[in-house]
N, C-alpha and C positions, 0 to 999 in steps of 0.2 A: 293796391293790395300789398305792394313791398312795404308802404309804409304802416301797415296794420289798420288803415282806415275802413277796410272792407274784406270780406272773404267771399270766395266764389260760392260757398254755400249759404250766404246771407239771403234771407227772403227780400224780394224787392221792396216789401212793405216796410222794411226797416228805415228805408230812405224816402219811399213815397206811401204814405199811410193809406191812400185811396186804393192800393192794390191788396188791402186785407180782405180776407172772405171772398176771393174771386169765385166765379161760377164757371161752368163749362156747358156750352150749348149742345144739345142733342137734336140733330135735325130729323123731322118726321115727313116733311115734303119739301122737294128742292125747288128752287126759284125757277120760274117758267116765263121766258121772255114772251112779249106780245107776238101773236101769231094767227093768220086766218081770221082776222076779224076779233080774235079774243085778246082781252086786256092782259097785261102782264101779271103773274101772280107772284107774291114775294114768298120766300122760304117759310116754312112753319117749323118752330122748334120749341123745346122745353129747356130748362137748365137744371143742373145738379151741383151741388157743392163741389169745388176742386178738392181732390183727395189730399193734396198738400199744397203749400204755397210755392208759387214760382220764384226761382232763385235767379242770382246773376249768372250763374253757369248755365241755366236753362236758356236764358236770353242769348249768351254769347254762342251757344251750340244750337241754335234755332230748335230746341225742344220745348219750348214754353207753351206753344199754342196761341200766343197772342196775335190776332189777326194773321194766322197762318193758313188761311183757306178763304174759299168763296164766302161761306157763311159769315166768318168773323170779320171779313172786310166789308161786307154789306151791312152788318150790324153796326160796325164802327164808323161807317160813312154817315150813318143817321145819328147815332148817339155821341160819338166823338168825332166830329168833322175836323179834318186837318187843315186848319184855317192858316193861310200863308202869313197873316200879320201877327200870329202868336208867337211866343217864345216858348222854350222847352218848359219852363216853370208853369206856364198856363195851360199848355196843351197836354203833356204828359200825364197829368194826373186824372185827366178825363178818360184816359184809356183804361183805368182800373175799373170802370164800369161795364166794359166791353166784355162779353163772356168769352172764353177761350174755346179754340176749335177741337181741342182734346185735352185730356188729363196730362198734366205737367210731366215730362220726362218720358212719355209712353211712344212718342213718335218724333220723327224729324220732318219738319215742313218749314220752308223759308219764311221768316217773318220780315218781309221785305224792308219796311220802314219802321213800323211801331216798336219792335224789338230793340233795333239799334238806337232809336230816338229814346227809349226808356233808358238804355244804358247811359246815354249821353247825359240825361237828367241826373242820374245816379252819381256820375262824374262831378256835375255841378255841385250837388248837395254835399259830397264827400270833401271837395276841394275847397269850396266857398267861391268858385269863379264860374263865369259862364264858360260854356263848352268851347266856343271859339277862342277864348282867353287861354283856356287851359291848354288847348292843343298848340297855340303859338308859343306859350312860355315853355311847355314840356318837350315839344317835338319840333315844331317848325323852326323856330330861332336856334336852338342848339345844333340841328341838322342843316342849318343855312338853306332851308327850302322857302326862298325868298318869293317864289311865285305860286304859293299854296294858300288859299283864303277861301272863304264862304263868300265874301263880297269883293269881286275884283274891281280894280280901278278902271278909269277909262282907257288908260294905256295898255292895261292887260287885256281888256275887252278887244282892243283893236288887233290884239294878237292872237285871238281866240279862233279855233278852227270852225268850219261850217260843219253842221250836222246833217247826216243824210239817212234816209231810210229806203230799203230796197222793196220796190212795188212793181210787179209784173216785168221783172227782169231788168228794170232801170233804176237809177238812184235819183230820189226826190229830196230836195232840200227841205228840212224842217226846222222849226224854230225851238228854242229850249222849252221842254214841257213845262206846263203850269205848276206842276208839283215841285219844281225846283226853284222857281222864280220867287225867292223869298230873302229878305235881308235880315231876318229876325228868328226864323226857325232853323237853328244850327243843327242839322241832321246828321246823325252818325250812319245814316243808310243811304245818303247821297246828297250832293250839293257843294261839295269842294271843288274848286277849279285848281288845276295844277299843271305842270309839265312833266315830260318824260325824264328830264335831268332831276327835277325835284323828287319825283317818285322813285327814282333810281337810289337816291340818298336814303330814302326810307327803307327800301329793300336791302340796301347794303348794311344798314345798322342792324336789321334783323339777322342777316347772313352772318354778320360778324358776332352775333350773341349779344346784341344791344349797345354796341359802341360803333361810333364813326369819328374818325379824325381826332381821337383822343377824348371825345365827349360821350360819356356813357348815360343813356337814357333808360335802359333796362337791365336787370340782371341776367345773365346767361341762363339761370335756372328758370326765369320767366318765359324766356323764349322757348326753352325746352317744353315747358307746360303748355305753351300756346301751340306747339306742334305735336302735341300728343292726342291720339284718338280719345275723345271723352264720351262717345256716344255708343259704344259697342257695335252691334250690327245695324243699328237705327238707319244710319246713312246710306249703307249699301243697297243698291237696287232702287233707290228713292228718285233718282234723276235719269230716267230712260235706261241706257245700257251701261251706266256707270258701275263698275265692279272694282275691287281691289283697293277702296278708299274708305278712310274713316273721316271723322270731323273733329277739329280742334277747336280752339277759341277764335271763332269767326273766321277760319280758313279750312279748306279741305286738306287731309293729309294722306300722302301715298303709303299705303300698307303692304301693297303687292303690286310692284310695277307691271309685272307681266300681265296679271289679271286686269289692271287698270288700263292697259294698252299705252302706257307712257314710258318714255326713255329716261326719266329722270331717276335718281336714286330714291329708295325707300326712305321715308321720313321727310320728302320733300313736301313743302306746304304751298298753297296757292289760293287765289281767288280772282274772280273778274267782276267787271262793272256792266252796267245796262247799256251802255253805249260803246262798245267796242274796246274796252280796256281789260287788261290781263296781266298778272304778275305771278311769278313763283320764285321760291328760294330753295335752292339745293345746296345744302351746307357741306354735304360730302364732297362735292365738286367746287366748293367755294364760288358758286355761281348763282347770279341773280339776273332774272329776265323780265323786262317790262315791255308790253305791246300796247301801243295806242293807236287804234284806227278811229274813223269818224262814222262807224256804222256798226251796229250790234250783228256780229257774225259769230254764232255759237261755237263752231267747230275751229275757227281760226287760231284761237289761243293755244289749243293743244297742238294743233298742226305746226304752229310757229316753234313751240316748245320742242316738238320732236325733231324739227329741222335743226334747231340749235344744238340739242344734245348729241345728235347723231354725228356732228362735226368734231366732237372731242375724241380724240385718239390716244391720249395718254394721261 
């Protein structure tokens, strides 16, 4: 965007023509699992033309409707299966035929993988590089993130943590989920391996307004834009008891720390991962926090954040 190669308002179809003339699915009967001797029944739906094209901003703010709900995910699994041997160039265009779960820009709903992977493909088209090469050249090498990669070496795998799942009050060891076991589908939604030290470098760069150790990778204005609420009131109340938050470009943003129940400064931005990772950037306090545990614990990230922030006394 800083180089003028794309705009947040650009339609996705400018880079991926298969996203032209997208449809929106209207569900008329929900999916029903098999029960009491009755077979499962698939959801029934019809489609309408999207009122406007989905944009890069829609994808970054999870307001696109692309595989953003149960219906879209089920249709996508049939019509655009996420095959682990594909790359983004082969997989993402197939997503253009999956109907959206709602009209673009009308709702906030997490597009877990499809939205971020579509953005990754746009990066490839705009830059002329594969997504993994782009990240390495533009982020990982300048920031000296030497342990961050989509395909870890044997030496890195030997240092990787064991993943656990909480079941019936105990921790059960689990293997890496199948949707992450790929060496070709470089996903913006999940799949990078890293360390707390590496990720702290990334967070510090954002906290410093796009620069670390004299190496600038983003303009301060770009970081400001990332940390600005882009969705009005759409994000508020969509995730349980979450209040006082907006949503920026791929991060949530604290608008009212009292309402949000967080001790960080207003303007702080953050996000978490599926397996116990969480980070935040509080630029007013010049502070970055990174939490990495081996199990998905939804409340631990903000509890850790509050414990850190209450320790600041001047």
